[in-house]
N, C-alpha and C positions, 0 to 999 in steps of 0.2 A: 377597578373592574377585573373580575375574576372570570376565566373560561375554564370550564370542566371538559375532560376528555371522556367520551364514552368509548371503551375498549372492546375488543373482542373478548369473548367469554374466557373466563380464567381457566376453564377445563381445556380450551384449546391451546392454552399457553403452557401448560404443564409438561414437564419433560424429566427424565430421570437425573438424579443427582450423579456427580462424578466424584471419584475419591482421588485426593492428591497423595503422592507418596513423600514420605520425609526425605530431605536431603541426605546423601550418603556421605558426601564430603563437606567439611567446614574448614573455613579458613580461621586464622586466629582472631579475625575481627568479629566472627559470628558468635554471639553469646546465648542465643536463646532458640528454642526449638520453633520452627515455622508452623503457623497455624494453617488450618485447612484452607485452600483457595475456594472461593464460591462464585466464580463468574457463570458457571453453568450448573448451580446448584438450587436454583430456584426460579419461579416464574419470572419472565421479563416483565418489567414494569410495576412490580410490587415493591413498596417501600421496605427497606430494611429496618426492623425495630431496634436492631442491636447498635444503635447510634454511637456508643462508646466502646464497643466491642470489636475485636479483630476478626470475629467470626464472619466468614463470607467475604473477606477483603483479601487483597494481595498481600503477599508476604512483604514485611519491612525491607528497606533497602539496605540494612546492615546484616542480612542473613545469607546463608550459603545458597548456591545455585545447584539444582538438581542437575546431574550429568545429562547431557544432551541425549546420549545413546541409551540411558536408563528409562527416560520418560520424557519425550519430546515436548508434550503439551506442558508438563510441570516446568520443564526447563524454560519454555517460552514466557510462561507467566513470572517465573523468578526473575528472568532477565529484565522484563518490563518493570517490575518493581525495584530491583536493585539498580538498574540504570537510571531510574527515576524518570521513566518516559510517560507513565500514566498511572491513575488509580481509579478506584471505583466511584461512581457516582452514587447519590442516595437512592436512586431508583434502579432496581435490578436490570443488568443489560445495557446501562450507561456507563461512560467513563469520563473522568477528568483528564485532559491531556495536560501534562505538567510542562514547565518551560522547556525542558531539554527535548522532550518529544515534540513540543510545538515548533522548536528551532528547526528540526528535520523537516517538518511539514512547510515551514517558511522557505526553506531551501528548494523544496519541490515547486512551491509557488513561484519563487524568483526565476528559476529556469523557464517554467511554462509560460509564465505571463509575457516574457520577451518573445518567445516563439509565437504565441497566439498573436501578439501585435505585429510581428514581422509578417504574418500570413494575412493581415487585413482584418483581424477581429478586435472588437471593443468590449470592455467590461462594463457590465451594468447589473442591476439587481432586481428581481421580481419578489412579490410578497410570499411569505411562508404559507399563508392559508389561501387554499383553492376551493372554490364551490364544488360540492359533490357531483353536481350536474355536468361540470367540464370533464370529470373522470369517466362518466358514463357515455360520453359522445363516441369515443372510439372503442369498440366492442372488445377487441383483443387486449387492449390497454387495461380496461377495468377488470377483466377476467384474469389478467396476469398479476395485478397489484392488489385486488380485493383483500386477500389473506392478510396483507401487510399494512394495511391502512389504519392510521390513527385519526379519529373523528372528533372534532368539535362540535357539541351539540347545544351547549349552554354558554352564554355570554352576558356579563353584566347581571347575572341572576335571573335571566330570561331564556326560555327555549328559543333557539334560533329557527327562523322560518326555514332556512335550508342549512343542513350540516355542512361543515367545512372540513376538508381533508388537510392534515398537516403536511406540507409537501414531501412527497416520496420521490419525486423527480418532477421536472417542469414542463414537459411537452404540451401539456393541455393550456396552462395559463400563458406561455410563450405564444401558442397559436392564437388565442383570444386576443393578445396585443398585436401580433403580427397582422392579424386581419384588419386592425384599425390603422396600421402604419403602412401598410403594402397596397398600392393602388395601381401602379404602373410598372412597366418593365425598368423604368428608370430608378425605381426604388429597390431594384435587385442588382447584386446579390446583398442580402441583409445578413450580417454575421456577427453575433454576439456571444460573450461568455459571462458566466457569474460563478463567483466564489460564494458558497453557501453551505448551510447545513441541511440535512436531510433525515427525515424520521420514516424508518420501516419496522414494523413491529415483528421482529425477528423471533422464533421460537427457542433457537439455541445461539448463544452468543460467545463470542471470543474477541478480546480487547483488539482494536485496530482492524481486525479481519472482519467482524460481523457484530455490529452493536445497534441498539435501537436508533440512536442518533449518530451521524458521523459527518465529517466535513469533506467537500469535493468541490470541483470545478465542473460546471456542465456547459458545454458549448452548444449553440443552436443556430442554425444557418437556414436560409431560404433562397432558392435559386429559381431561374426561369427555365432551366432544361435538365432532364434527368442525367445527362452526361456531367454538367457541373457539379450536381449533387454527389454522384459516385466519386468524381475527382476529389471533391472535399472530404468525404467519409475515409477514402484511402490515404489523403494527405495527413489527416490527424492521427490515424494509427501508425503511420510512418514516424510522426513527431514523437508519439508516445514510445515507439520502438527504440529510437535513437536515445531518447532520455533514459530509458531502462538500461541500455547498454553503456552509453558514455558517461552518465551521472551516477547510477546506482550500482553499476557492474553487475546487473542481472541479465543474464542471456536469455531474454523472453524469445518464445516463437510466435511469430505473428501469422494470423490465417483468418479464415472465414468459419463462423459458427454453422453448425448444423440447423436445419429447419426448426427442430425441437428445442434447440437452445438459443434461438434467436430472441432478441428483446421484443417484449410484447408491443405491437404496433409498428414494427419495422419490417422492411423488406428483407434486408440483409444486415448482419452484425458481423463487424471485424473485431478481433481480439488480440490481446498479447497474453499469452500464458507462461507463467514461470514455474520452475520446479523448486520447491522448498526443500529444506534439509531433510525432512521425513519422507521426500520424494512425492508428496502430494502437489497437486497443481493448484496455482493460484491465478484466478483471472484479475489480472493486475490493471487492465484498461480496457474500454471498448469504444467503438466508434459505429454509429447505426446510419444506414441509409434507410430514411424513413419513407422514401417514395412520396406518394400523395395521400397516404392514409390519414394523417392528421389534418392537412390542409382540406381535404374533401369533408372531414367530420366537423370542421370548424368554419368551411367557407372561405378559407385564405385564398384570394384570388388576386390576379393582377391583369392589366390590359397589355397584351402583347404589341409589338411593333406594327401588326396588321389590325389592330383595333379589336381582336378577339379576347374574350375573357377565358383566362386559363387558371388552373390551381398550380400553386408553387410546388417545388420539389425540395424535400427538407433532409437535414441531417441533425443528429445529436451525438455528443461524444463526452466521455468524462473519465477521471481518475480521482482516487479518494485517498483518504488517509490510510486505507488498506496497504497503500504502498509502504507505509512505515513498518507495517507487519511484515510485508514482503522481504524488506532490507534485514530485519531481524532474523528471519527464518532461513535466508539464504546465506548469510555470511557469518552469523554468531557462532561461537564454540562454548565449550565447557567453562571457559573463563567469564564469558558474558557477550555483550554486544561487540561487534566489529564492524566499524562504519567505513565505507569508501571515502577517501579524502574530500572528493568534489562535493559530497552531500553531508559532510560532518560539521556540525556547528562549531566544533572546537578540532583544528587539525593537529595542533602541537600544544602540549602541556609541558611546563617546565617546573621541575621540582628541585628546588634548592635544598642541599643537605649540609648541616653543620652539627658539630657536637659541643664545642665551646661557645660561650657568649662572644668571645674575642673574634670568632671566625664569622659571626652571624652577618656583620654589617657588609664585609666585603663580598660574601656570597650573594646576599640579597641584592647588592649594587650591581653585581656582574649579571645576576639573573634579570633584573629590570632592563639592563642595557640589551640583553639578548632579546627580550620580549619586544623592546621597541624597534630593534632591527627588523625582526621578522614581521612585526605588524606593519611597519613602513612598506615592507615588500609585498603586502597583500595577504599575509598568511594569517588565518584566523588562530590566535594563540591565547592561552590563558597561563598566568603565572600563579601557581598554587603556594602562596607564602603563609598560609595558615600555620599556627603553631600547636594546635590542639592535637593534631595527629602525626604519627611517626613517618618517616619516609616510605617505609615498607607498606604501611596502610594506604598511603596515597598512590603507590604503585598499583596496588591491587584496585582501588577505587577508579582509577582512570582507565585501567585496562577493562574493568567492568563497563565503564561507559563507551568503550570502543574508540577512544581517541587514537588516531592512526600512529602518531609519534610521540615519544616522551624524551624530553632533555633533562639530563641529571647534571647538576653543578655543585661540586663541593670545593673545599679549600684547595685541594690539590689541582683541581681543573683551573681554578681561578690563577694559581701560581703559573700553570702552563698555558694560561689563555686558551683553553679548549674546553669542550664539553663532551658528555657521553650521550649518544643518541640509540634509542631502543624503538624497534618497529613492533606494532600491535599484531601484525599478521605473522610474525616469526617468533615464537615463543622462546624464553630463556636466552642463554648466552648466544645462541647462534643469531638472534636478531639485534644484539647490542654491539655498537662500534664505538671504541674509545679514541680520544685524541682528535676529535674534529675541531678544527681552528674556530675561534670566536671572531675572527676577522670577518666583518659584515659581508663582503662579496663572496667569501669562501662559504661561509655558514648558510647564507641565503640560497646560493646554488645547490649546495649538498641537501639541504631540507627539501627544496622543490623537486629535485631529482628523485628523492625517496618517496616523497608524496606520490609522484607520478608512478614510480614502480609499484607502490602498494596498490593503487588503482588498477593497473594492469594485471597484477598479480591476482587480485580477487576476481576480476572478470575471468582470467584464464582458469582459475580453480573452479569457478562456477560453471564454466562451459565444459570442463572435463568431467565434473560430477554429472551434469545433465546428460551429456552424450554416453556416459557409460551406464546410464540407468534407463535408456530408451531402447527397447527390443523391437525389431522388425518381425511382423508376423504375417502368415499367409494363411491361417485357418483359425476358426474359432477357438479350437482347443489350445492353440498356440497363444492366443489373446488371453484366454482364462489364466494360462499358466503364467504369463508375464504379469498379470494384475495381481494374482495371488501372491507373487514374490515381491510385490511392492513396486514394480517398476511401471514405466509408461509403455504402451503398445502402439506400434505404428504399422498400419497395414492398408491395403486397397479397400475401399469401401463404396458400394454403391446400393446397398440394402435399403429397406423401407423404415419408416418411422417406428413401426411396431418391432422390427428387428433390433432397431437402436434402443428401444425401451426394453426389450428383453435382455441386452447386454447390460443395461443399468441395473434391472432387477436381479440378475444372476451374478453379477461381479462387483456391482457397487460403483463401476466406473462410467464415465460419460464421455462422448466426443467432445474433446477440448477444442479442437478446430480442425480444418482442412488447411494445412499449412500453405502459405504463398509459394514456398519453395517446394516443387514437387519433382519426383524422379521422372526421367523420361522413359518411354517404352510402354508395351502393353500391360494391363494389369488384369487380374481376376478378383473379384470381391471375396473377401475372407469368409464371408457368411453364406453367401448364395452361390458362389462360383460363376456368376455372371460377369460380363465385361465391367470394368471400373475405370473411371478416368482420373480418379485422385486417390491419394492415400490420407487417411484420418489418423489423428492422435487420440487414443483413449487413456484416460487415467482417472483415479480417485482425485477428489478435489476438496477445498475449502469452500 
């Protein structure tokens, strides 16, 4: 059975090609020139004819990384390729997540799954295909998503009676099923989550950040009162905030979206906004209070304790593989990826070093023993005992992959019953410590202490970078100056939607959020001069 996709017109998908700059620096392991990258060089959704060519593909993993300060976008694509996180799919705008990249996503899943279940949510799964009539039921929802929809119109060689939407999000099909499951107040709250793929026909794509298909979790809940729904929406954005800070060392700013930036079909959208290394904002997670918009559209009702029929109050919330891109762009450097230990698939890599065959056995035995000690203590550790590459090549390779700690063991270390420990976040000799005892309790305590230090150091560095790039403004001219210098602008705001649109058109910046943490005292809107109750954060974004 074959289903065909009827897609938006190709003319609506065309966009300018971008040019990649060649790498300025090369390591000894880099042998060939990097081909041009093509993630944004052709219409999304067109099959690439160069199936055996490197044209339009990410650079190979054995090639140099463009310096971050020279070309941030080229650096980002180089890191994804060299750290073996992802590659291009055969359809433009899609990506293949490689095992190392998927392991980071699994770490995200592992943390959030526990938190979801602790707060009373259950995992389940909804179909990928959604009747188009479902999308049409909620007016603002269909208006917001229509440009991004992929539609199935033929199945099994026959024209379908009703076209199907390939899941862009699941509020509509969830409500269809909630209507069948919810009858009484005793059925509430109903709180579920699904881990799934999503398709949105993006015009401009960037791996992990914006692709035609991506992975995410989406939670959906139904409640008897608006107060319960509001509490749920805020609870989930708080879980995302803690995850960002504690696990990924990304100091997000949590807050409420403006009316213009609110999710299509929601009353209120809460968000966590992260500052990337190029100072652009990344919307890293959202939680929506849907009110009764979808329950009224779908007739999702329950009988309350007084016997009256009421529409349920709902929420939805999600984070996606976009978080992986956020980790790359927050912590990476010219060497490559830099992973916070809590989210790193490999926390420690052991590199044994020997020159003579007579030294090999004792060095490998010692390295295996160290691996077993750390593994038993719960550390995610890898022993690189391959013989095809030099120790120097391995150092470069594992630094590129962002492994937080490297342990080196040579013949002299074996004789001294010690190891050399290098930190990824402190380059060169400053991050290297000699003579750490192999005695299990000493080694385990030292490694765990350093992993905690690296986690804290990355967060502190990111906070410092964020705070030094947010400018407090009190006029539109000051806002424009801040944005033009590449910074975020924070200032009092009570202006209209048209004023907000003007800011977007004239500066390229949008209101990222009204932060939950607000300054006290009277305020004056930076645009109108009228009283303002809140400050807003403006920034250019992904």
